[in-house]
C-alpha positions as CSV (number, residue, x, y, z in Angstrom):
1,X,0.0,0.0,0.0
2,X,1.4,3.4,-0.9
3,X,1.6,5.8,2.0
4,X,3.0,8.9,0.4
5,X,-0.3,10.4,-0.5
6,X,-3.7,10.9,1.1
7,X,-5.8,9.0,0.8
8,X,-3.6,5.9,0.6
9,X,-4.2,3.4,-2.2
10,X,-3.3,-0.2,-2.7
11,X,-2.0,-1.7,-5.9
12,X,-5.4,-1.9,-7.6
13,X,-6.2,1.8,-7.0
14,X,-8.5,1.1,-4.1
15,X,-8.4,3.6,-1.2
16,X,-7.9,1.9,2.1
17,X,-8.1,3.6,5.5
18,X,-8.2,2.3,9.0
19,X,-11.2,3.2,11.0
20,X,-10.7,3.6,14.8
21,X,-14.2,3.8,16.4
22,X,-12.7,4.9,19.7
23,X,-11.6,8.2,18.2
24,X,-15.2,9.4,18.3
25,X,-15.8,9.7,14.5
26,X,-18.8,7.8,13.3
27,X,-18.1,5.4,10.4
28,X,-20.5,7.3,8.2
29,X,-18.5,10.4,8.6
30,X,-15.2,8.5,7.9
31,X,-16.7,7.2,4.7
32,X,-17.8,10.6,3.5
33,X,-14.4,12.1,4.3
34,X,-12.7,9.4,2.4
35,X,-14.7,9.9,-0.7
36,X,-14.2,13.6,-0.5
37,X,-10.5,13.1,-0.1
38,X,-10.4,10.9,-3.2
39,X,-12.3,13.6,-5.1
40,X,-10.0,16.2,-3.6
41,X,-13.0,18.3,-2.4
42,X,-14.5,19.4,0.9
43,X,-17.1,16.8,2.1
44,X,-19.8,19.5,1.9
45,X,-19.1,19.9,-1.8
46,X,-20.0,16.3,-2.7
47,X,-22.9,16.1,-5.1
48,X,-24.7,13.5,-3.0
49,X,-25.4,12.6,0.6
50,X,-24.6,9.3,2.2
51,X,-28.3,9.1,3.1
52,X,-29.1,8.9,-0.6
53,X,-27.6,5.4,-0.5
54,X,-27.7,4.1,3.1
55,X,-29.1,5.1,6.4
56,X,-26.0,6.6,8.1
57,X,-27.5,6.3,11.6
58,X,-28.2,2.6,11.1
59,X,-24.7,2.1,9.7
60,X,-23.1,3.9,12.7
61,X,-25.2,1.9,15.1
62,X,-24.4,-1.4,13.4
63,X,-20.7,-0.8,13.5
64,X,-20.9,0.6,17.0
65,X,-22.8,-2.4,18.2
66,X,-20.7,-5.0,16.4
67,X,-17.4,-3.4,17.2
68,X,-14.3,-4.8,15.6
69,X,-15.4,-8.5,15.5
70,X,-18.7,-8.6,13.8
71,X,-20.2,-7.3,10.7
72,X,-18.8,-6.9,7.2
73,X,-20.7,-4.4,5.1
74,X,-20.6,-3.7,1.4
75,X,-22.6,-1.1,-0.5
76,X,-22.3,1.4,-3.3
77,X,-22.2,5.1,-3.0
78,X,-22.3,7.2,-6.1
79,X,-19.4,5.8,-8.2
80,X,-17.7,4.0,-5.4
81,X,-18.0,0.5,-3.9
82,X,-17.6,0.6,-0.1
83,X,-16.4,-2.3,2.0
84,X,-16.2,-2.1,5.8
85,X,-14.3,-5.1,7.2
86,X,-14.9,-6.7,10.5
87,X,-11.6,-5.3,11.7
88,X,-12.6,-1.7,11.0
89,X,-10.8,-1.3,7.7
90,X,-12.7,0.8,5.1
91,X,-12.0,0.1,1.4
92,X,-13.3,2.6,-1.2
93,X,-13.0,1.5,-4.8
94,X,-14.3,3.1,-7.9
95,X,-17.2,1.1,-9.3
96,X,-16.5,-0.8,-12.5
């Protein structure tokens, strides 16, 4: 994984970030910030809301409840496939 740029990418162009739920940032916010970083814009400048694709509150509660040993979640947001692993890793990949 390349670490010389933000957001970091792996060999296939996916953006991979580690999510630390104990830092107080909800997973929904981390996902939005990651997409905005990929597009090199402010999160408020995105042309969509996460709520257009998934219920952010439900997503936050699911991850909060399951912690780092439970759910794996996959969904699509705009032109991106989102994967949240059970370890808290968020992978954002452009949809093909």
